Structure formats: C-alpha cells, structure tokens
LUMBA-550111 format. One record per residue (C-alpha): z, y, x; residue in three letters. Coordinates in steps of 0.001 Angstrom, whole numbers, plus 500000, padded with zeros to 6 digits. Example, Ala and Ser with C-alpha at 12.3 -4.5 7.8 and 13.67 -1.06 7.14 Angstrom:
BEGIN
507800495500512300ALA
507140498940513670SER
END
This chain:
BEGIN
253635428220496014UNK
250807425758496565UNK
247249426844496053UNK
245240424383494031UNK
241514424307494021UNK
239798424372490638UNK
239347420566490497UNK
242995419826491340UNK
244173422386488782UNK
242110420797486011UNK
243475417339486874UNK
247048418646486831UNK
246553420367483463UNK
244922417252481966UNK
247775415076483277UNK
250430417378481830UNK
248597417546478494UNK
248335413740478443UNK
252089413443479102UNK
252919415881476291UNK
250628414080473821UNK
252102410690474817UNK
255619411931474122UNK
254520413418470789UNK
252802410167469747UNK
255848408103470719UNK
258105410411468704UNK
255829410181465660UNK
255971406368465782UNK
259773406454465507UNK
260026408029462083UNK
263468407943460567UNK
264113408400456877UNK
267308410156455846UNK
268811409906452370UNK
271424412440451265UNK
273219411279448107UNK
275452413658446188UNK
277392412659443119UNK
277698415364440472UNK
280843417492440457UNK
283768416946438078UNK
282588417446434515UNK
284354418397431327UNK
284955416201428280UNK
286291419148426249UNK
283059419968424449UNK
281372418129421600UNK
278069417636423400UNK
275961414654424408UNK
276672412955427727UNK
273631414631429304UNK
274863418080428305UNK
278437417875429631UNK
279201420970431782UNK
281166421191435005UNK
284882421919435040UNK
286134424802437175UNK
287494422248439648UNK
284017420711439806UNK
282410424052440647UNK
285013424690443367UNK
284639421188444858UNK
280836421475444902UNK
281125424791446764UNK
283532423237449291UNK
281327420217449969UNK
278083422201450077UNK
279611424619452606UNK
280802421731454789UNK
277364420120454517UNK
275653423356455536UNK
277684423336458769UNK
276098419955459655UNK
272702421697459958UNK
270844418963458101UNK
268296420504455779UNK
266575418408453109UNK
262783418586452885UNK
262898417941449183UNK
265589417831446498UNK
265675415690443368UNK
268211415829440545UNK
269124413910437450UNK
268344415937434312UNK
272001415773433215UNK
273623419203433094UNK
276486418203435398UNK
274135416844438095UNK
271679419730437861UNK
274506422302437929UNK
275933420631441047UNK
272494420633442608UNK
272091424362441934UNK
275422425115443630UNK
274225423244446721UNK
270836424982446670UNK
272549428361446525UNK
274795427487449485UNK
271869426052451487UNK
269617429027450672UNK
267004426800449044UNK
265261428244445967UNK
266189426521442699UNK
262466426286441981UNK
262315423624444735UNK
264458421236442657UNK
262497418421441065UNK
264157416911437979UNK
263738413129437821UNK
264713411272434619UNK
265174408013436599UNK
268139409589438420UNK
270055409610435120UNK
271075406047435941UNK
274494404455436117UNK
273623401008437503UNK
271379401975440402UNK
268224399960439721UNK
266192402986438551UNK
267372405080441495UNK
266407402366443994UNK
262945402014442404UNK
262539405791442617UNK
263581405854446300UNK
261215403040447251UNK
258286404972445740UNK
258965408250447570UNK
256110409923449410UNK
256009408698453016UNK
255686412278454288UNK
259290412976453274UNK
261768412330456062UNK
264933413987454636UNK
265511413600450920UNK
268502414817448890UNK
269278413392445460UNK
271901414333442862UNK
273080411788440341UNK
275797409567438963UNK
278253406757439505UNK
278369403766439558UNK
274790403945440758UNK
275524406121443797UNK
278553404119444972UNK
276459400932444685UNK
273538402474446579UNK
275842403700449360UNK
277218400172449726UNK
273834398428449447UNK
272092400609452030UNK
274882402103454164UNK
277033400367456751UNK
280385401823455631UNK
282017400487452476UNK
282932403089449875UNK
285305402009447116UNK
284286404911444884UNK
282053407879445661UNK
284126410734444241UNK
282727413608442207UNK
281037416112444551UNK
281055413394447213UNK
278136413392449661UNK
276877410534451830UNK
274089410621454422UNK
272320407357455273UNK
269642406995457984UNK
266951404315457965UNK
264859403284460972UNK
261727402728458915UNK
258385404463458466UNK
258161403811454746UNK
260640404419451945UNK
259504401139450421UNK
261005399376453467UNK
264526400809453232UNK
267142398063453537UNK
270018398242455973UNK
270722401813456973UNK
273387403569458978UNK
275899405808457250UNK
275765408949459400UNK
278581410814457649UNK
280419411345454378UNK
281937414519452936UNK
284500414194450157UNK
286316417146448511UNK
289780415658449143UNK
289108415786452907UNK
288429419539452732UNK
291579420633450900UNK
END
C-alpha cells in the first residue's frame, strides 16, 4: 500500500470525483424515452351497455394476466401509467398494476386515450412531461397498431387484445419522438 501525503490524497480524491461526475453528466445527456403500449384485453359484446362500459371476457382477464406476468419478468418498470377511461382498458390496466405491484391509485385516466385513429394518442404522447423516461399506456385499436407502426421499427399487422409493445426513442423530449426501436413485443398467443 502506498502512503500518500495529504496534498496527493486530495488530488486523487478530486480526480476520482471529477471522473464520477463526468460519467454521470454523460449518462444524463443520453436520455432515452421508453413507451410501453398495451391494448385492452378481449372484451364482451354480451351486455347492453355503451362502448365505453363494455367489460372484459374471462379470456380477456386470463390473457391480461399471462401478458402482465411475462412483462414483469422483463424487469421494466413504468414510471407512470395512463389509461383510457373505457372499462375494458382500465380493467386491463388494473390487472397489470396488480401483477406489477403498482398501486391502482397511480393510474391516471386520460380521455384522449379513448381514441381509435391514433391522432389524439400521439398528441398526448408529444405533450408528456420530460421528466418521464418510461411511460405505459393502455388503450385501443386501430390507434395502437398504427402508433406501433409509425414509431416502431417492426411492422405489426394487428396488435392483438392484451398485446404489449415496447418502443425506445433516443430523444430527450417526448415532443421529438419519431423513429424508435421496437425493443420487444408480448402477445397472448405466444404464451399459450
């Protein structure tokens, strides 16, 4: 072990601190945004209720549990969770929150996610708070299939019910999202 005099020790500590801060600053400059899209689970048409109030079928509940369990194994935890106000989307979201051990009180219901074309969802995404790095949203087709194909780099013919897609963006601002990279997809049919 080398003995350092007080002056040499202070220089070494300052140099090490500078190196650590440089690495931290470099890491903070490379901020990646991650979008986790989940289409609502299979819903029922058996009840005489409005479209927004349609409940999940038993198959939908089972598929949502399968996909949420597979997603949990990927160790990707969302910082914030947004859901369409539709019963089928919110019910799917709650199944995921239960599996991921996230309190249901953390779910933010967003009327703009009750969108079937995608324009409202894209506007919502581009206005997200810059502090969010990992965002999970629950919503509907054809909006979610379109968004996966607009922003991801893997074509999806149809995002199935309970289907989940993760897209990464090398941007600092949600308003700048354009061409992302599809990190992975989880579909119920692949888990059965």
